[in-house]
N, C-alpha and C positions, 0 to 999 in steps of 0.2 A: 501410570499417572505421574505427570510431571511434579517434582517437588521443587518449589522455589529455592534459590540459592541465596544466602544471606552472608555478607562480609561483616564481621564484628571487629571494630577497632577500639581496643580498650587495654589500658596497661594496669588496672586493678585486678588482681587474680580473683577476688571474691566476686566482683561484679561479672567478670568474664564467665566464671563458673555457673553463676545464676542465670545469665543470658543463654549459655550453652544448654543447661538443663531444660530451660523453657523452650528452646528451638527443638530440642530432642523430643519433648512431649508432643509437639506439633508436627513432627516428622519433617522438618525443614532440613535442607542441606546447608551446611555453613563451613566457612573458613574463618580463622582469627588472625589478628595481627595486633602487636602490643606496642607498636611505635609508628612513626610517620612513614619511615622508609619501607617497612614491612606493608603498610597499608598501601602505598602507591604501587608496590610490586604485585600484591593481591588485586588491586583494582584494575590493573592492566591484564593480568593473567586468568583471573578467576570468572570473570563475566558475571558478577553477581547481579540478582534482580533487585536487591535493596542493600544499602550500606548503613550500618548503625555505628556512629561515629562519636567517640569522646573527643572533646576539644583539648583537654589538658594532658598531651602526650609528651614524653621525656625529650624528644628530639625535634619536635615540630609542632606549631599551633594548629589546631584542627581546622581553623578558618583558612589558613593556607592550603591545607589538603583539599578542602571543598573548592577553592578557586582553581587549583591544579586539575582536579577531576572534571570540573566544569568546562575547562578549555577543551575537552574532547568527548565528554560523555554527558548524558541526561539521566543517568541512573539515580532513582530517588535516594535521598540521604536523609536519614533521621539523626539528628544530634542528641546525644544523651550525656548531659554535662551537669557538673555542680555549679556552674556559673548561672546565677538565677536573675541578674540584673536585666532589665529590659534592653539596655544598650548591647549587651552580650547576644542576646536573642536576635535583635535586629541586624547586628553585624554578621552573624551566621547566616541568617536567612537572606540578607542582601547579597551575600557571597554565592548563595545558589543552594543552600539547604532547603529541603522540602518541609521539614518539621523540626520541632525542638521540644524535648522532654526533659525536665529538670530532676536531678538526683535529690533525695531518694524518689524512686518511682514505683508504681504498682505493676506487677507482671500483666495483669488484665489490660492495663492502660497501654503498656509497650505493645502488646499483641494486637490491640485495636488500632493503634498507630500504623503497625507493620501491615495489617490488612489493607488499610486505606492506601498505603504506598504501593502495595502490591497490585490493587485494582488500578491505580493511576498508571503503573508500569504497563499493564496489559492494555489500558485505553490508549497509551502513546504508541503501542505497537499496532494499533488497529489501521486498516487501510487509510491513507491520507484523504482519499476523496470522500469517505464516509464521514471523517471528522470535520472536513472543511464545509460540509453542506448543512447537516442537521445535528444538533445536540439534544440528547434527552436524559433527564435526570428526574426520577419520580414523575410528578405531574407537570414538571417544567420542560418545555421545548423551545429551542432556538433555532430559527431558520436563518443561517448566516447569509445566505444568498440573497433572501428577500429582505433581510434587516428587520425581522419581526420576532416577537417572543410570545409565547402561549402559556397559559396555565390552565390545566384540565381541558385542553382543546380551545379556550377562549383567548382571543388576542389581549395582550397586555399593552395598555397605551403608556409607552415610556418616553421620556424626554431623551434627546440625543446623548447627554451625559450619563443618564441612568442606563441607556442601552450599552453604552461603552463599558460602564462599570461592571454590568452583568456579563458581557463577553469576556472581559478580562478574567473575571472570577471563574467563569465556566470553563475557559480554555486551560485553566490551571486548578481543575477540580481536586480537592484533597491536599493541596499545597497551601501553606500559610504565606500570604502575600503582604509585605510590609506597607506601611503607609507610603514610604518614599517610592516603592516599586509601582504602586497603584497610581500615584499622582504623576509619575513619569509617563506611564502607559496611557492615561486618560487625559492629563492636561499638558503633557510635554515638558513639565518641570516638577520639581520636588521641594517647593519652598515651604518651610514650616508654617508659614501664614496661610497655606492653602488647606492644611489639615482640617480645620473646622468646616470648610465647604465640603470636604470628603464626607465627614461625619453626617452632615446634613442630607446629602445626596443618598448616602447609604441608608439612612433612616427612611426616606421616601421611597427607595426602592424596595426596601423590606415590606413597607405597607402594601406594595402592589403584588408581591410574590409570596408573602408569608400569610398563612391563616391567622396566626397569632404572632405579631411582630415582637411582642415581649418575650416569646419563647420560640426563637427562630429555629426552623428545621434546616434551612438552606444555607444561610449566610451566618457563620459563626464568627464572633468577635474574640480576638486575642487582645486583651487590654494592654495598651502601651506599645503594641507590636504591629497589629494589622487585622486582616480578615481572612477567612477560608471558606470556599464553597464545599459543602458536605455531600458526599454521594449518598443518594437515597436508595 
């Protein structure tokens, strides 16, 4: 059985040991790096399935590492950082990180985020043709070729903007998308004045795909940051 490979980039020995012990209990393979230079070498040579990355490294800012890796790889990157401000999260996610976990964190939450990233990684490796035509997630189906979406087999009547929003989220399932990213993908710009419109359209989209919009299963809100499509 294939054991996923995880690259852990962290300069705090206590946290490194905690993450290593956790990965051992789940029988994951892993390599570690304690600075930016080591992270870049391992990213090139180890071919990890997921990278767990601290931002506050001694020789390089983690955001710069994300940008460098994104210039040649789409490997899922989970940021684990003591930086808890919304702007720090937005900066890392806009640079190309897939998820952001703030220290201190629970082991259960780290493992849950890791499982989501691994599922996304496997989805990205699926045949391109299969991905380009039909998307399925729980009771939600999107037929990209026909431009239609279905819930429990029944067509959902969406406005053009709602459909674009749904497709952007679906094609990035498991990944936190910032407001700026979504605005650029759907509206072609990322003006702060457009954010209220995004919230309105997201609310109407939720009413059409969620059985209980106040407790959404599919579209998760990350307050002050953005949204994520959850794999069911």
